[in-house]
Backbone as CSV, one residue per row, in Angstrom:
resi,resn,N_x,N_y,N_z,CA_x,CA_y,CA_z,C_x,C_y,C_z
1,UNK,49.730,51.634,16.204,49.024,51.224,17.587,49.845,51.334,18.741
2,UNK,49.382,52.129,19.984,50.617,52.339,20.883,50.935,50.853,21.834
3,UNK,51.841,50.761,22.613,51.929,49.717,23.291,51.062,49.498,24.342
4,UNK,50.385,50.302,24.912,49.207,50.276,25.848,48.353,49.553,25.162
5,UNK,47.845,49.700,24.152,46.754,49.370,23.326,47.216,47.952,22.913
6,UNK,48.337,47.266,22.386,48.637,46.488,22.221,48.468,45.565,23.646
7,UNK,49.029,45.946,24.589,49.207,45.271,25.868,47.563,44.842,26.039
8,UNK,46.563,45.862,25.948,45.458,45.619,26.291,44.523,44.456,25.388
9,UNK,45.010,44.711,24.271,44.598,43.826,23.279,44.585,42.213,23.753
10,UNK,46.206,42.123,23.953,46.555,40.887,24.320,46.048,40.186,25.355
11,UNK,45.656,41.304,26.571,45.162,40.660,27.741,43.898,40.467,27.329
12,UNK,42.866,41.088,26.612,41.691,40.428,26.295,41.630,39.254,25.569
13,UNK,42.729,39.173,24.818,42.784,37.611,23.977,42.744,36.937,24.811
14,UNK,43.729,37.145,25.731,44.058,35.930,26.672,42.819,35.923,27.540
15,UNK,42.046,36.583,27.907,40.647,36.667,28.843,39.877,35.838,27.956
16,UNK,39.494,35.765,26.849,38.550,35.143,26.068,38.913,33.577,25.729
17,UNK,40.241,33.417,25.767,40.707,32.363,25.403,40.520,31.414,26.755
18,UNK,41.177,31.968,27.802,40.635,31.505,29.128,39.334,31.298,29.456
19,UNK,38.667,32.168,29.085,37.158,31.705,29.172,36.576,30.797,28.350
20,UNK,36.992,30.769,27.079,36.498,29.485,26.077,37.009,28.407,26.771
21,UNK,38.042,28.086,27.224,38.454,26.967,27.562,38.051,26.771,28.853
22,UNK,37.348,27.625,29.496,36.937,27.412,30.982,35.101,26.951,30.408
23,UNK,34.907,27.262,29.339,33.726,26.933,29.054,33.463,25.292,28.548
24,UNK,34.660,25.186,27.806,34.688,24.069,27.358,35.112,22.986,28.273
25,UNK,35.737,23.087,29.181,36.005,22.154,30.138,34.733,22.080,30.916
26,UNK,33.812,23.247,31.170,32.703,22.992,32.190,31.079,22.066,31.054
27,UNK,31.426,22.855,29.643,30.265,22.177,28.810,30.801,21.362,27.648
28,UNK,31.972,21.168,27.628,32.192,20.209,26.742,31.486,18.881,26.405
29,UNK,31.376,18.187,27.473,30.909,16.966,27.438,29.284,16.917,26.825
30,UNK,28.720,18.080,26.548,27.514,18.339,26.167,27.498,18.285,24.482
31,UNK,28.641,19.053,24.477,29.144,18.910,22.555,29.394,17.766,22.097
32,UNK,30.245,17.001,23.255,30.704,15.207,22.965,29.052,14.556,22.830
33,UNK,28.150,14.848,23.840,27.289,14.063,23.874,26.462,14.203,22.781
34,UNK,26.334,15.274,22.076,25.357,15.497,20.788,26.081,15.017,19.698
35,UNK,27.575,14.945,19.709,28.237,14.173,18.831,27.729,12.572,18.572
36,UNK,27.888,12.427,19.856,27.584,10.758,20.049,26.068,10.478,19.508
37,UNK,25.249,11.303,20.124,23.637,11.037,19.728,23.583,11.126,17.931
38,UNK,24.001,12.125,17.559,24.079,12.234,15.998,24.555,11.447,15.290
39,UNK,25.711,10.658,15.658,26.369,9.711,14.964,25.607,8.047,15.196
40,UNK,24.912,7.769,16.766,24.410,6.963,17.061,22.959,6.823,16.574
41,UNK,22.423,7.928,16.364,20.972,8.225,15.769,21.295,7.684,14.359
42,UNK,22.460,8.166,13.507,22.454,7.862,11.862,23.082,6.249,12.158
43,UNK,23.734,5.987,12.993,23.901,4.568,12.596,22.426,3.354,12.967
44,UNK,21.699,3.963,13.822,20.170,3.414,14.535,19.498,3.189,13.096
45,UNK,19.472,4.363,12.548,18.644,4.333,11.405,19.004,3.604,10.508
46,UNK,20.196,3.484,10.166,20.546,2.574,8.894,20.599,1.007,9.358
47,UNK,20.798,0.727,10.751,20.316,-0.639,11.065,18.903,-0.691,10.794
48,UNK,18.118,0.138,11.111,16.684,-0.328,11.128,16.363,-0.641,9.685
49,UNK,16.833,0.190,8.738,16.663,0.253,7.222,17.229,-1.240,6.832
50,UNK,18.436,-1.349,7.485,19.098,-2.743,6.879,18.086,-3.907,7.361
51,UNK,17.525,-3.709,8.820,16.235,-4.545,9.314,15.174,-4.835,8.110
52,UNK,14.497,-3.686,8.104,13.607,-3.700,7.362,13.879,-3.979,6.185
53,UNK,14.763,-3.838,5.119,15.114,-4.715,4.107,15.018,-6.160,4.275
54,UNK,15.923,-6.684,5.195,15.924,-8.099,5.455,14.768,-8.761,5.363
55,UNK,13.664,-7.955,6.555,12.432,-8.645,6.692,11.471,-8.554,5.568
56,UNK,11.830,-7.647,4.610,10.739,-7.456,3.622,11.420,-8.463,2.739
57,UNK,12.461,-8.651,2.425,12.923,-10.074,1.468,12.686,-11.090,2.083
58,UNK,13.011,-11.341,3.408,12.331,-12.395,3.786,11.036,-12.971,3.691
59,UNK,10.270,-11.877,3.911,8.743,-12.115,3.787,8.350,-12.595,2.171
60,UNK,9.090,-11.786,1.406,8.519,-12.088,-0.279,9.209,-13.317,-0.641
61,UNK,10.253,-13.867,-0.061,10.747,-15.728,-0.184,10.006,-16.126,0.604
62,UNK,9.371,-16.142,1.629,8.309,-17.135,2.076,7.358,-17.183,1.275
63,UNK,6.613,-15.733,0.911,5.369,-15.618,-0.065,5.554,-16.700,-1.089
64,UNK,6.815,-16.331,-2.186,6.747,-16.975,-3.196,7.227,-18.400,-2.831
65,UNK,8.061,-18.966,-1.736,8.144,-20.326,-1.393,6.521,-20.891,-1.356
66,UNK,5.627,-20.294,-0.612,4.541,-20.795,-0.522,3.785,-20.895,-1.654
67,UNK,3.487,-20.091,-2.832,2.907,-19.862,-3.872,3.068,-21.002,-4.948
68,UNK,4.616,-21.675,-4.417,5.273,-22.635,-5.365,4.339,-23.791,-5.241
69,UNK,3.806,-23.958,-4.110,3.130,-25.234,-3.940,2.001,-25.527,-4.945
70,UNK,1.988,-26.676,-5.419,0.993,-27.347,-6.648,-0.332,-27.629,-5.767
71,UNK,-0.563,-28.041,-4.877,-1.533,-28.089,-3.981,-2.326,-26.993,-3.492
72,UNK,-3.378,-26.732,-3.994,-4.341,-25.546,-2.831,-4.154,-25.669,-1.500
73,UNK,-4.558,-26.828,-1.047,-4.309,-26.928,0.488,-2.753,-26.622,0.905
74,UNK,-1.862,-27.031,0.244,-0.488,-26.898,0.585,-0.235,-25.439,0.556
75,UNK,-0.507,-24.203,-0.457,-0.612,-23.215,-0.674,-0.991,-22.397,0.620
76,UNK,-2.317,-23.043,1.020,-3.273,-22.158,2.187,-2.983,-22.510,3.375
77,UNK,-2.212,-23.748,3.481,-1.209,-23.917,4.712,0.005,-23.087,4.955
78,UNK,0.465,-23.089,3.832,2.317,-22.479,3.691,1.998,-21.017,4.267
79,UNK,0.890,-20.093,3.476,0.303,-18.675,3.700,0.135,-18.559,4.885
80,UNK,-0.533,-19.284,5.926,-1.139,-19.226,7.219,0.125,-19.117,7.733
81,UNK,0.923,-20.221,7.477,2.247,-20.303,8.699,3.238,-18.822,8.675
82,UNK,2.981,-18.195,7.617,4.014,-16.901,7.574,3.524,-15.734,8.655
83,UNK,4.518,-15.341,9.048,4.002,-14.347,10.575,4.121,-13.099,9.705
84,UNK,3.188,-12.296,9.977,3.124,-10.815,9.076,2.390,-9.974,9.973
85,UNK,2.285,-8.859,10.048,1.600,-7.600,10.558,1.524,-6.258,9.460
86,UNK,0.404,-5.747,9.576,0.133,-4.269,9.103,-0.076,-4.762,7.806
87,UNK,0.471,-4.112,6.592,0.372,-4.407,5.275,0.581,-5.656,4.590
88,UNK,1.619,-6.398,5.235,2.071,-7.894,4.669,0.823,-8.607,5.236
89,UNK,0.444,-8.329,6.533,-0.648,-9.253,6.920,-1.830,-9.284,5.737
90,UNK,-2.199,-8.069,5.519,-3.155,-7.758,4.539,-3.342,-8.328,3.023
91,UNK,-1.832,-8.610,2.539,-1.665,-9.161,1.479,-1.739,-10.615,1.708
92,UNK,-1.441,-11.194,2.717,-1.428,-12.470,2.859,-2.971,-13.029,3.147
93,UNK,-3.818,-12.116,3.457,-5.097,-12.503,3.559,-5.959,-12.390,2.028
94,UNK,-5.361,-11.360,1.513,-5.770,-11.317,-0.022,-5.152,-12.808,-0.971
95,UNK,-4.069,-13.301,-0.665,-3.558,-14.405,-1.230,-4.282,-15.597,-0.976
96,UNK,-4.216,-15.516,0.435,-4.913,-16.831,1.055,-6.431,-16.743,0.198
97,UNK,-7.043,-15.807,0.379,-8.186,-15.826,-0.101,-8.359,-16.369,-1.586
98,UNK,-7.510,-15.759,-2.442,-7.345,-16.591,-3.974,-7.157,-17.751,-3.629
99,UNK,-6.363,-18.190,-2.858,-6.198,-19.480,-3.147,-7.496,-20.359,-2.642
100,UNK,-8.249,-19.943,-1.608,-9.383,-20.523,-1.355,-10.478,-20.473,-2.268
101,UNK,-10.494,-19.661,-3.249,-11.307,-19.539,-4.205,-11.487,-20.894,-5.271
102,UNK,-10.146,-21.458,-5.435,-9.970,-22.803,-5.935,-10.377,-23.889,-5.500
103,UNK,-10.761,-24.070,-3.808,-11.081,-25.070,-3.120,-12.420,-24.681,-2.416
104,UNK,-12.472,-23.380,-2.026,-13.812,-23.259,-0.709,-14.359,-21.964,-0.858
105,UNK,-14.710,-21.688,-2.197,-15.605,-20.381,-2.405,-16.043,-19.170,-1.091
106,UNK,-17.142,-20.252,-0.426,-17.610,-20.062,0.757,-16.942,-19.146,1.883
107,UNK,-15.788,-19.977,1.828,-14.498,-19.491,2.891,-14.022,-18.295,2.474
108,UNK,-13.793,-18.591,0.670,-12.964,-17.129,0.451,-13.798,-15.890,0.575
109,UNK,-15.117,-15.947,0.098,-15.802,-14.704,0.614,-15.551,-14.078,1.722
110,UNK,-15.858,-14.853,2.988,-15.482,-14.515,4.216,-13.938,-14.096,4.543
111,UNK,-13.106,-14.474,4.213,-11.802,-14.272,4.122,-11.756,-12.575,3.311
112,UNK,-12.383,-12.550,2.338,-12.156,-11.220,1.354,-12.779,-10.289,2.366
113,UNK,-14.145,-10.620,2.799,-14.603,-9.648,3.993,-14.019,-9.403,5.058
114,UNK,-13.389,-10.269,5.618,-12.772,-9.852,6.761,-11.518,-8.826,6.265
115,UNK,-10.740,-8.994,5.252,-9.951,-7.843,4.581,-10.807,-6.842,4.557
116,UNK,-11.605,-6.935,3.951,-12.484,-5.503,3.150,-12.734,-4.522,4.602
117,UNK,-12.830,-5.601,5.797,-13.338,-4.605,7.109,-12.102,-4.248,7.807
118,UNK,-11.083,-4.789,7.681,-9.925,-4.658,8.791,-9.455,-3.305,8.619
119,UNK,-9.875,-2.367,9.595,-9.262,-1.013,9.522,-7.548,-0.839,9.657
120,UNK,-7.264,-2.068,9.978,-5.552,-1.934,9.784,-5.058,-1.983,8.614
121,UNK,-5.598,-2.304,7.929,-5.108,-2.331,6.387,-5.209,-1.455,5.860
122,UNK,-4.096,-1.081,4.750,-3.852,-0.058,3.855,-5.331,-0.088,2.891
123,UNK,-5.876,1.349,2.917,-7.085,1.432,2.030,-7.044,0.575,0.677
124,UNK,-6.159,0.652,0.027,-5.967,0.078,-1.275,-6.287,-1.301,-1.153
125,UNK,-5.579,-2.048,-0.079,-5.920,-3.427,0.112,-7.564,-3.826,0.623
126,UNK,-7.887,-2.810,1.552,-9.340,-3.090,1.734,-10.247,-2.739,0.673
127,UNK,-10.058,-2.035,-0.135,-10.883,-1.842,-1.776,-10.444,-3.176,-2.522
128,UNK,-9.631,-3.609,-2.758,-9.116,-4.350,-3.701,-9.902,-6.114,-3.169
129,UNK,-9.651,-6.029,-1.688,-10.655,-7.252,-1.308,-12.258,-7.023,-1.467
130,UNK,-12.775,-5.916,-1.109,-13.797,-5.700,-1.417,-14.183,-6.059,-3.098
131,UNK,-13.388,-5.566,-3.787,-13.868,-5.713,-5.142,-13.700,-7.471,-5.565
132,UNK,-12.788,-7.968,-5.143,-12.480,-9.145,-5.349,-13.564,-9.864,-4.718
133,UNK,-14.294,-9.655,-3.881,-15.541,-10.408,-3.415,-16.458,-10.235,-3.774
134,UNK,-16.826,-8.742,-4.671,-17.808,-9.099,-5.584,-18.036,-9.667,-6.851
135,UNK,-16.742,-9.522,-7.296,-16.319,-10.668,-8.660,-16.571,-11.982,-8.354
136,UNK,-15.890,-12.440,-7.281,-15.917,-13.815,-6.840,-17.456,-14.132,-6.508
137,UNK,-18.199,-13.178,-5.676,-19.341,-13.881,-5.125,-20.319,-13.710,-5.882
138,UNK,-20.697,-12.766,-6.873,-21.749,-12.835,-8.033,-23.084,-12.677,-7.384
139,UNK,-23.704,-13.410,-7.977,-25.283,-13.550,-7.606,-25.193,-13.963,-6.118
140,UNK,-24.464,-14.499,-5.453,-24.412,-15.025,-4.257,-24.401,-13.858,-3.218
141,UNK,-24.192,-12.762,-3.527,-23.998,-11.283,-2.943,-25.322,-10.644,-3.531
142,UNK,-26.029,-9.951,-2.548,-27.305,-9.060,-3.037,-27.104,-8.642,-3.964
143,UNK,-28.006,-7.835,-4.946,-27.493,-7.165,-5.972,-27.328,-5.637,-5.390
144,UNK,-28.475,-5.220,-4.490,-28.425,-4.036,-3.449,-27.039,-3.977,-2.801
145,UNK,-26.312,-5.142,-2.508,-25.083,-4.927,-1.697,-23.908,-4.399,-2.758
146,UNK,-24.004,-5.460,-4.098,-23.041,-5.143,-4.804,-22.969,-3.455,-5.631
147,UNK,-24.528,-3.241,-5.826,-24.387,-1.859,-6.485,-23.774,-0.931,-5.548
148,UNK,-23.903,-0.932,-4.275,-23.387,-0.056,-2.880,-21.971,-0.108,-2.952
149,UNK,-21.454,-1.297,-3.352,-19.995,-1.534,-3.081,-19.378,-0.756,-4.194
150,UNK,-19.903,-1.209,-5.407,-19.361,-0.848,-6.587,-19.160,0.953,-6.711
151,UNK,-20.564,1.132,-6.179,-20.711,2.846,-6.444,-19.497,3.710,-5.795
152,UNK,-19.246,2.777,-4.109,-18.150,3.641,-3.277,-16.662,3.482,-4.147
153,UNK,-16.396,1.986,-4.714,-15.215,1.793,-5.488,-15.138,2.659,-6.206
154,UNK,-16.092,3.146,-7.339,-15.892,3.826,-8.517,-15.875,5.269,-8.563
155,UNK,-15.640,5.785,-7.137,-15.947,7.144,-7.186,-14.588,7.869,-7.341
156,UNK,-14.369,8.959,-8.109,-13.434,9.535,-8.854,-11.727,9.643,-7.460
157,UNK,-10.759,9.324,-8.050,-10.007,9.277,-6.944,-9.452,8.154,-6.245
158,UNK,-10.489,6.874,-6.173,-10.437,5.735,-5.476,-9.501,4.740,-6.398
159,UNK,-8.583,4.283,-5.573,-7.434,3.568,-6.223,-8.193,2.362,-7.199
160,UNK,-9.266,1.546,-7.194,-9.963,0.520,-7.845,-11.215,1.091,-8.748
161,UNK,-10.983,2.595,-9.251,-12.176,3.075,-9.736,-12.160,2.504,-11.089
162,UNK,-11.270,2.138,-12.054,-10.907,1.827,-13.228,-12.041,0.077,-13.252
163,UNK,-11.432,-0.912,-12.371,-12.060,-2.064,-12.250,-13.306,-1.872,-12.060
164,UNK,-13.503,-0.893,-10.818,-14.862,-1.203,-10.183,-15.728,-0.449,-11.560
165,UNK,-15.957,0.667,-12.507,-16.205,0.933,-13.410,-16.770,-0.259,-14.208
166,UNK,-15.758,-1.276,-14.598,-15.928,-2.616,-15.420,-16.775,-3.216,-14.921
167,UNK,-17.067,-3.512,-13.612,-17.713,-4.029,-12.899,-18.949,-3.880,-12.969
168,UNK,-19.119,-2.525,-12.626,-20.369,-1.701,-12.573,-21.321,-1.933,-14.249
169,UNK,-20.489,-1.918,-15.151,-20.970,-1.897,-16.541,-21.429,-3.615,-16.874
170,UNK,-20.989,-4.337,-16.137,-21.276,-5.664,-16.068,-22.484,-6.168,-15.147
171,UNK,-22.168,-5.316,-14.162,-23.706,-5.483,-13.536,-24.848,-4.835,-14.045
172,UNK,-24.976,-3.756,-14.937,-25.683,-3.406,-15.595,-26.682,-4.070,-16.654
173,UNK,-25.069,-4.809,-17.217,-25.739,-6.211,-18.295,-26.647,-6.870,-17.637
174,UNK,-26.129,-7.568,-16.507,-26.680,-8.595,-15.585,-28.179,-8.137,-15.663
175,UNK,-28.620,-6.770,-15.577,-29.936,-6.351,-15.324,-30.487,-6.201,-16.503
176,UNK,-29.902,-6.224,-17.618,-30.590,-5.869,-18.953,-30.267,-4.745,-19.290
177,UNK,-29.513,-3.797,-18.676,-29.336,-2.340,-19.280,-28.355,-2.371,-20.229
178,UNK,-28.268,-2.509,-21.447,-27.303,-2.376,-22.148,-26.822,-1.100,-22.497
179,UNK,-27.609,-0.310,-22.934,-27.347,0.845,-23.041,-26.833,1.877,-21.767
180,UNK,-27.072,1.408,-20.775,-26.372,2.210,-19.610,-24.869,1.589,-19.597
181,UNK,-24.781,0.353,-19.716,-23.500,-0.476,-19.647,-22.574,0.219,-20.760
182,UNK,-22.807,0.575,-21.667,-22.023,1.057,-22.495,-21.723,2.471,-22.255
183,UNK,-22.416,3.288,-21.849,-22.467,4.615,-21.261,-21.231,4.398,-20.073
184,UNK,-21.313,3.397,-19.498,-20.265,3.490,-18.685,-18.985,3.068,-18.992
185,UNK,-19.129,2.125,-19.688,-17.434,1.533,-20.416,-16.936,2.375,-21.398
186,UNK,-17.610,3.393,-21.920,-17.524,4.774,-22.518,-16.539,5.698,-21.363
187,UNK,-17.305,5.731,-20.800,-16.621,6.573,-19.452,-15.526,5.967,-19.179
188,UNK,-15.409,4.884,-19.205,-14.008,3.980,-18.369,-12.982,4.482,-19.116
189,UNK,-13.305,4.099,-20.810,-12.113,4.358,-21.759,-11.791,5.810,-21.800
190,UNK,-12.472,6.827,-21.286,-12.050,8.213,-21.153,-11.311,8.681,-20.238
191,UNK,-10.764,7.669,-19.357,-10.124,7.780,-18.044,-8.472,7.555,-18.560
192,UNK,-7.922,8.030,-17.764,-6.418,8.371,-18.263,-5.653,7.378,-17.531
193,UNK,-6.213,6.757,-16.553,-5.415,5.984,-15.391,-5.898,4.205,-15.698
194,UNK,-6.506,3.881,-17.007,-6.696,2.711,-17.347,-5.651,1.816,-18.178
195,UNK,-5.297,0.655,-17.531,-4.573,-0.046,-18.019,-4.884,-0.880,-19.733
196,UNK,-3.408,-0.827,-20.060,-4.156,-1.684,-21.541,-4.937,-2.466,-21.728
197,UNK,-4.665,-3.561,-20.755,-5.488,-4.983,-20.559,-6.967,-4.800,-20.248
198,UNK,-7.160,-3.557,-19.243,-8.603,-3.078,-19.194,-9.227,-2.076,-19.946
199,UNK,-8.437,-1.543,-20.890,-8.916,-0.881,-22.007,-9.266,-1.372,-23.313
200,UNK,-8.246,-2.841,-23.234,-8.607,-3.719,-24.409,-10.044,-4.754,-24.036
201,UNK,-10.230,-4.832,-22.924,-11.513,-5.355,-22.414,-12.567,-4.711,-22.738
202,UNK,-12.575,-3.455,-22.252,-13.819,-2.594,-22.246,-14.135,-1.965,-23.807
203,UNK,-12.854,-2.101,-24.713,-13.254,-1.863,-25.806,-14.057,-2.763,-26.853
204,UNK,-13.550,-4.300,-26.540,-14.030,-5.149,-27.018,-15.530,-5.584,-26.856
205,UNK,-15.879,-5.100,-25.572,-17.236,-5.302,-24.578,-18.096,-4.318,-25.331
206,UNK,-17.775,-2.884,-25.660,-18.910,-1.963,-26.108,-18.683,-2.337,-27.484
207,UNK,-18.068,-3.000,-28.353,-18.023,-3.558,-29.487,-18.998,-4.708,-29.490
208,UNK,-18.940,-5.446,-28.879,-19.875,-6.580,-28.716,-21.365,-6.398,-28.327
209,UNK,-21.609,-5.226,-27.503,-22.740,-4.726,-27.408,-23.306,-3.681,-28.524
210,UNK,-22.403,-3.486,-29.459,-23.158,-2.642,-30.465,-22.935,-1.195,-30.185
211,UNK,-21.996,-0.644,-29.412,-21.444,0.300,-29.206,-20.391,0.852,-30.392
212,UNK,-19.716,2.036,-30.266,-18.791,2.541,-31.204,-17.880,3.092,-30.201
213,UNK,-16.455,2.968,-30.148,-15.451,3.416,-29.488,-15.042,4.394,-30.494
214,UNK,-14.301,5.450,-30.180,-13.701,6.490,-31.119,-12.485,6.744,-30.643
């Protein structure tokens, strides 16, 4: 390489360095701001996660403390005093309704209906409330209404389907339709998402009705 080429290369390198330094002085604050935003965003997310964990733990402790009351009225009062929103509020509604069943069945059914109709709650909670209302209400709820509710809850893919099928079979027995009840229970036993407890109940019921379980 000639001396002139070396000289021009050095000049070009100096110009690039000077240009980079000028850009850094002019826009360096942008890079610094980005770094601060990234670091700050990470810290904020970690803080939010910690707050969420602490809130969930506090909610769980409050619920457990409320359920430890021996008296039904005390449990209901304690649950009502817990502040909650969203899914936690839905869980409180279900727990309160369960406690009310021991004391005031009519009020419990109203609470379960309110939970089932609350569009702000997760669908699984709403379905559970509807199913509990059917079970607790029994013949106090018109037959056609129970059939409609159970037909919706027992559709494939619904989270309460196994339990809804069991209740549908019991509803058929209530009407004297033994064979239909056996068919429904047999279909229930063929499902893969049936708990062992429910499978045992369904098997015992099929056997008691004179059906066979393979």
